[in-house]
N, C-alpha and C positions, 0 to 999 in steps of 0.2 A: 415242785418240791424246792424254796429258794435257800442256800444254808451258807449264813453271814463268818463270813472270814474277819473270826477274833484272835487266830494265830494261823501262821503257817505248817502248813502240813508235811509230810514225806509218805505221799502214798506209798511208797513199796517196801516200806519198814513198820516199826508199832505207831499208826499214826494218831494216838491219843498225846503224845510229846511233841510241843513241840521245839523245830527246828532254827528257827528265828526269832528274834522279837519282834511283838506287834507293832504296826504301822497303821495308824488312824486314817492316815489320808491314804493311803492305799485299801484300805479295804471299804473306804468309801464309792471306792469309782473301781470294785471287784466284787463279783459276787459268782460262784457256782451253781447254776441252775443242772436240777438233773428230771431229766423227761423229753420229747419228743422236739427234739429242734428243730421239726418241720412245721410246728405246728407257732412255735413263738413270733409275737409280732416284732420284727426287728428290718435292719433295712440292708444286711446282707449274712449267708451265711459262708464262712470258709472252708473248706470240705477238704479234710486231710486226706486226701487221696495218695493217687499210687502217679508214676511217671506217665504209665501207660492208659491211664484214665479211664482205668475199668470199673465197671458198677454194680458190680456182682455181689460184695460182702461191706460188713463190719454199715462204718455210719454213710459211708459212699453210694449203698445199696438201700438206707431210708431215702437218703434224700433224692438221688435217682427215681425210687418208686413215688416218692411224693410231687416229685418234678415233672413226670412223664416222659412220652417219649420224644419231645425236642428236647430235651436236655441230653439225652442217648444220645440221641442222632449227634447231639452237638460234639458230645465226650469223643465219638468214634471216628467224625471229623476233624478235631484240634488236637487229638493225640499225634503226638508223645508230648508229654510237659515235662522238662526235665528240670533236676532241683533247681532252684533260684528263680524257677520261669513262673507265671500266673496265667489263668483265663480267668477270662470272665465272661459273665452269660447274662444276657439279659432277662427278664423278669419270667420265670416260667412257673407253669405250675394246672392241677388238673383240675 
């Protein structure tokens, strides 16, 4: 499901009331998508993991399960990934 952004929401509060004015330019560049991130036809996925690069919970687990053992091995080898750093993997998948 793709959600069109016709207003900005504060998802921690009553999200039915906009907290900012609508910005048509930004809304034409941004979409929220609900579904399996690993099934999207995209150039890259940013994994919001932790510094230890563990792949056992949350979205990190979903990405890891879809990518397979090569990704898990990479994470183990390249950890830690400290705040402000990044790691880039080659394209992997089952």
